[in-house]
N, CA and C atoms as an extended XYZ file, in Angstrom:
252
Properties=species:S:1:pos:R:3:atomname:S:1:resname:S:1:resid:I:1 pbc="F F F"
N       -14.950       60.429       17.425 N   PRO     1
C       -14.459       61.270       18.476 CA  PRO     1
C       -15.504       61.363       19.709 C   PRO     1
N       -16.639       60.882       19.470 N   ASN     2
C       -17.648       60.971       20.577 CA  ASN     2
C       -17.164       60.186       21.758 C   ASN     2
N       -16.554       59.065       21.601 N   ASN     3
C       -16.179       58.203       22.748 CA  ASN     3
C       -14.763       58.435       23.197 C   ASN     3
N       -14.017       59.297       22.589 N   HIS     4
C       -12.590       59.600       23.030 CA  HIS     4
C       -12.608       60.377       24.325 C   HIS     4
N       -11.750       59.887       25.268 N   PRO     5
C       -11.792       60.636       26.607 CA  PRO     5
C       -11.131       62.016       26.510 C   PRO     5
N       -10.383       62.293       25.576 N   GLY     6
C        -9.782       63.577       25.517 CA  GLY     6
C       -10.513       64.643       24.764 C   GLY     6
N       -11.767       64.374       24.272 N   VAL     7
C       -12.505       65.357       23.550 CA  VAL     7
C       -13.744       65.768       24.460 C   VAL     7
N       -13.887       67.108       24.638 N   ASN     8
C       -15.042       67.577       25.385 CA  ASN     8
C       -16.162       68.034       24.405 C   ASN     8
N       -17.267       68.465       24.974 N   GLN     9
C       -18.467       68.757       24.215 CA  GLN     9
C       -18.135       69.992       23.325 C   GLN     9
N       -17.443       70.983       23.780 N   LYS    10
C       -17.184       72.163       22.992 CA  LYS    10
C       -16.404       71.823       21.731 C   LYS    10
N       -15.405       70.905       21.897 N   GLU    11
C       -14.590       70.471       20.738 CA  GLU    11
C       -15.524       69.691       19.709 C   GLU    11
N       -16.422       68.840       20.259 N   LEU    12
C       -17.342       68.121       19.405 CA  LEU    12
C       -18.268       69.055       18.625 C   LEU    12
N       -18.752       70.072       19.325 N   ASP    13
C       -19.573       71.024       18.591 CA  ASP    13
C       -18.797       71.753       17.493 C   ASP    13
N       -17.531       72.170       17.806 N   TYR    14
C       -16.704       72.795       16.774 CA  TYR    14
C       -16.518       71.903       15.616 C   TYR    14
N       -16.195       70.569       15.711 N   ILE    15
C       -15.947       69.668       14.723 CA  ILE    15
C       -17.252       69.472       13.939 C   ILE    15
N       -18.341       69.411       14.567 N   ALA    16
C       -19.676       69.264       13.829 CA  ALA    16
C       -20.034       70.483       13.002 C   ALA    16
N       -19.659       71.714       13.512 N   GLU    17
C       -19.860       72.932       12.750 CA  GLU    17
C       -19.114       72.944       11.533 C   GLU    17
N       -17.919       72.352       11.506 N   GLY    18
C       -17.098       72.330       10.292 CA  GLY    18
C       -17.573       71.366        9.282 C   GLY    18
N       -18.568       70.563        9.619 N   GLY    19
C       -19.175       69.661        8.573 CA  GLY    19
C       -18.737       68.209        8.735 C   GLY    19
N       -18.064       67.916        9.865 N   ALA    20
C       -17.585       66.544       10.053 CA  ALA    20
C       -18.650       65.667       10.478 C   ALA    20
N       -18.700       64.386       10.116 N   LEU    21
C       -19.711       63.419       10.619 CA  LEU    21
C       -19.095       62.773       11.930 C   LEU    21
N       -19.630       63.213       12.977 N   ILE    22
C       -19.142       62.699       14.311 CA  ILE    22
C       -19.870       61.574       14.839 C   ILE    22
N       -21.050       61.245       14.247 N   ASN    23
C       -21.867       60.178       14.812 CA  ASN    23
C       -21.892       58.988       13.849 C   ASN    23
N       -20.782       58.581       13.278 N   MET    24
C       -20.750       57.498       12.328 CA  MET    24
C       -20.953       56.139       12.976 C   MET    24
N       -20.717       55.996       14.302 N   ASP    25
C       -20.768       54.698       14.929 CA  ASP    25
C       -22.260       54.402       15.343 C   ASP    25
N       -23.165       55.383       15.209 N   GLN    26
C       -24.487       55.210       15.607 CA  GLN    26
C       -25.350       54.911       14.379 C   GLN    26
N       -26.460       54.119       14.500 N   LYS    27
C       -27.311       53.715       13.372 CA  LYS    27
C       -28.090       54.983       13.067 C   LYS    27
N       -28.252       55.202       11.752 N   SER    28
C       -28.940       56.383       11.244 CA  SER    28
C       -30.435       55.993       11.126 C   SER    28
N       -31.271       57.031       11.228 N   SER    29
C       -32.695       56.804       11.026 CA  SER    29
C       -33.124       57.226        9.710 C   SER    29
N       -32.310       56.999        8.665 N   ALA    30
C       -32.636       57.402        7.355 CA  ALA    30
C       -33.845       56.548        6.761 C   ALA    30
N       -34.751       57.237        6.021 N   GLN    31
C       -35.773       56.550        5.417 CA  GLN    31
C       -35.374       55.903        4.043 C   GLN    31
N       -35.952       54.791        3.813 N   LYS    32
C       -35.563       54.030        2.601 CA  LYS    32
C       -36.264       54.796        1.439 C   LYS    32
N       -35.603       55.041        0.344 N   VAL    33
C       -36.108       55.814       -0.785 CA  VAL    33
C       -36.881       54.843       -1.652 C   VAL    33
N       -38.043       55.139       -2.012 N   PRO    34
C       -38.789       54.239       -2.951 CA  PRO    34
C       -38.099       54.040       -4.295 C   PRO    34
N       -38.343       52.874       -4.963 N   PHE    35
C       -37.722       52.599       -6.194 CA  PHE    35
C       -38.170       53.554       -7.328 C   PHE    35
N       -39.351       54.027       -7.257 N   SER    36
C       -39.874       55.006       -8.264 CA  SER    36
C       -39.046       56.298       -8.253 C   SER    36
N       -38.637       56.723       -7.036 N   VAL    37
C       -37.886       57.883       -6.955 CA  VAL    37
C       -36.504       57.754       -7.596 C   VAL    37
N       -35.907       56.527       -7.271 N   LYS    38
C       -34.587       56.224       -7.865 CA  LYS    38
C       -34.624       56.156       -9.354 C   LYS    38
N       -35.752       55.538       -9.924 N   MET    39
C       -35.892       55.480      -11.323 CA  MET    39
C       -36.003       56.898      -11.976 C   MET    39
N       -36.706       57.727      -11.288 N   GLY    40
C       -36.816       59.147      -11.797 CA  GLY    40
C       -35.450       59.858      -11.841 C   GLY    40
N       -34.697       59.615      -10.880 N   GLN    41
C       -33.345       60.219      -10.920 CA  GLN    41
C       -32.450       59.702      -12.000 C   GLN    41
N       -32.547       58.290      -12.148 N   ILE    42
C       -31.742       57.711      -13.249 CA  ILE    42
C       -32.258       58.221      -14.575 C   ILE    42
N       -33.535       58.357      -14.829 N   LYS    43
C       -34.092       58.921      -16.062 CA  LYS    43
C       -33.557       60.338      -16.336 C   LYS    43
N       -33.539       61.070      -15.185 N   GLN    44
C       -33.004       62.442      -15.334 CA  GLN    44
C       -31.554       62.459      -15.741 C   GLN    44
N       -30.739       61.609      -15.135 N   LEU    45
C       -29.260       61.509      -15.571 CA  LEU    45
C       -29.151       61.066      -17.001 C   LEU    45
N       -29.914       60.015      -17.418 N   ILE    46
C       -29.770       59.571      -18.759 CA  ILE    46
C       -30.292       60.639      -19.854 C   ILE    46
N       -31.325       61.317      -19.447 N   GLY    47
C       -31.872       62.350      -20.347 CA  GLY    47
C       -31.174       63.621      -20.470 C   GLY    47
N       -30.095       63.848      -19.688 N   SER    48
C       -29.380       65.083      -19.733 CA  SER    48
C       -28.322       65.046      -20.822 C   SER    48
N       -28.327       66.029      -21.702 N   ARG    49
C       -27.385       66.089      -22.890 CA  ARG    49
C       -25.973       66.179      -22.339 C   ARG    49
N       -25.720       66.930      -21.255 N   MET    50
C       -24.357       66.987      -20.816 CA  MET    50
C       -23.876       65.678      -20.212 C   MET    50
N       -24.762       64.944      -19.581 N   MET    51
C       -24.304       63.615      -19.059 CA  MET    51
C       -24.074       62.653      -20.154 C   MET    51
N       -24.819       62.702      -21.145 N   ILE    52
C       -24.660       61.822      -22.382 CA  ILE    52
C       -23.261       62.222      -23.011 C   ILE    52
N       -22.932       63.342      -23.097 N   GLY    53
C       -21.628       63.753      -23.587 CA  GLY    53
C       -20.536       63.286      -22.691 C   GLY    53
N       -20.737       63.315      -21.351 N   ILE    54
C       -19.742       62.782      -20.424 CA  ILE    54
C       -19.566       61.279      -20.616 C   ILE    54
N       -20.692       60.558      -20.814 N   TYR    55
C       -20.694       59.062      -20.995 CA  TYR    55
C       -19.823       58.731      -22.218 C   TYR    55
N       -20.173       59.435      -23.342 N   ILE    56
C       -19.509       59.144      -24.584 CA  ILE    56
C       -17.979       59.571      -24.408 C   ILE    56
N       -17.696       60.640      -23.816 N   GLY    57
C       -16.230       60.965      -23.674 CA  GLY    57
C       -15.490       59.923      -22.836 C   GLY    57
N       -16.075       59.531      -21.761 N   GLN    58
C       -15.528       58.581      -20.890 CA  GLN    58
C       -15.317       57.136      -21.643 C   GLN    58
N       -16.342       56.787      -22.453 N   TYR    59
C       -16.155       55.583      -23.182 CA  TYR    59
C       -14.962       55.744      -24.210 C   TYR    59
N       -14.796       56.726      -24.858 N   CYS    60
C       -13.708       56.951      -25.847 CA  CYS    60
C       -12.391       56.973      -25.103 C   CYS    60
N       -12.266       57.557      -24.067 N   ILE    61
C       -11.053       57.636      -23.315 CA  ILE    61
C       -10.762       56.238      -22.804 C   ILE    61
N       -11.645       55.478      -22.247 N   ASN    62
C       -11.344       54.109      -21.824 CA  ASN    62
C       -10.999       53.195      -22.933 C   ASN    62
N       -11.615       53.343      -24.138 N   ALA    63
C       -11.324       52.476      -25.258 CA  ALA    63
C        -9.935       52.810      -25.740 C   ALA    63
N        -9.544       54.062      -25.832 N   LEU    64
C        -8.149       54.384      -26.303 CA  LEU    64
C        -7.139       53.924      -25.282 C   LEU    64
N        -7.451       54.072      -24.001 N   THR    65
C        -6.448       53.558      -22.978 CA  THR    65
C        -6.287       52.080      -23.023 C   THR    65
N        -7.364       51.338      -23.257 N   TYR    66
C        -7.330       49.868      -23.372 CA  TYR    66
C        -6.503       49.448      -24.551 C   TYR    66
N        -6.705       50.224      -25.720 N   PHE    67
C        -5.914       49.887      -26.920 CA  PHE    67
C        -4.467       50.145      -26.664 C   PHE    67
N        -4.019       51.315      -26.114 N   PHE    68
C        -2.693       51.568      -26.021 CA  PHE    68
C        -1.947       50.721      -24.856 C   PHE    68
N        -2.716       50.259      -23.934 N   ILE    69
C        -2.095       49.392      -22.864 CA  ILE    69
C        -2.014       48.035      -23.310 C   ILE    69
N        -2.957       47.465      -24.101 N   THR    70
C        -2.989       46.013      -24.424 CA  THR    70
C        -2.546       45.763      -25.824 C   THR    70
N        -3.167       46.305      -26.787 N   TRP    71
C        -2.866       45.915      -28.189 CA  TRP    71
C        -1.635       46.670      -28.848 C   TRP    71
N        -1.429       47.812      -28.552 N   PHE    72
C        -0.394       48.597      -29.202 CA  PHE    72
C         0.992       48.043      -28.888 C   PHE    72
N         1.404       47.620      -27.725 N   PRO    73
C         2.623       46.995      -27.438 CA  PRO    73
C         2.807       45.715      -28.228 C   PRO    73
N         1.717       44.962      -28.351 N   VAL    74
C         1.895       43.727      -29.098 CA  VAL    74
C         2.101       43.937      -30.578 C   VAL    74
N         1.481       44.953      -31.110 N   TYR    75
C         1.623       45.360      -32.457 CA  TYR    75
C         3.069       45.826      -32.695 C   TYR    75
N         3.599       46.613      -31.879 N   LEU    76
C         4.962       47.146      -32.031 CA  LEU    76
C         5.983       45.980      -31.937 C   LEU    76
N         5.792       44.962      -31.126 N   VAL    77
C         6.778       43.837      -31.024 CA  VAL    77
C         6.593       42.982      -32.188 C   VAL    77
N         5.342       42.592      -32.555 N   GLN    78
C         5.185       41.623      -33.617 CA  GLN    78
C         5.313       42.146      -35.089 C   GLN    78
N         4.696       43.229      -35.326 N   ALA    79
C         4.693       43.823      -36.680 CA  ALA    79
C         5.972       44.687      -36.972 C   ALA    79
N         6.437       45.415      -36.006 N   ARG    80
C         7.443       46.360      -36.234 CA  ARG    80
C         8.871       45.830      -35.679 C   ARG    80
N         8.779       44.729      -35.025 N   GLY    81
C        10.044       44.208      -34.549 CA  GLY    81
C        10.809       44.947      -33.347 C   GLY    81
N        10.053       45.729      -32.743 N   MET    82
C        10.633       46.546      -31.613 CA  MET    82
C        10.645       45.713      -30.299 C   MET    82
N        11.448       46.033      -29.387 N   SER    83
C        11.561       45.414      -28.171 CA  SER    83
C        10.950       46.347      -27.046 C   SER    83
N        10.340       45.805      -26.137 N   ILE    84
C         9.774       46.654      -25.029 CA  ILE    84
C        10.684       46.494      -23.841 C   ILE    84
C-alpha cells in the first residue's frame, strides 16, 4: 500500500495501527540470531512435557491416517472381497 497512488498517509497510519505489515517491499534490518540461541529454544521445546505430548499425539494421528488411507482399502479388497 505504500506505493499505491490512492492511499494517503492517514490511511497508511490507520492500516499500521491495526497491525498490518505495510513495509514488506523494503529490506528489513533484522539481526541474525546466533545458533546457540536457536539451540536453546529447540531444547526448551523438546524438554516441555506438553510439547512431547503433542508430538506423540500427532505421530499417532498421522500413523492411523496413513493406515486407513493406504493399507485398509487394500485389506478390504483382497481379504474381504469388497469393492471400492
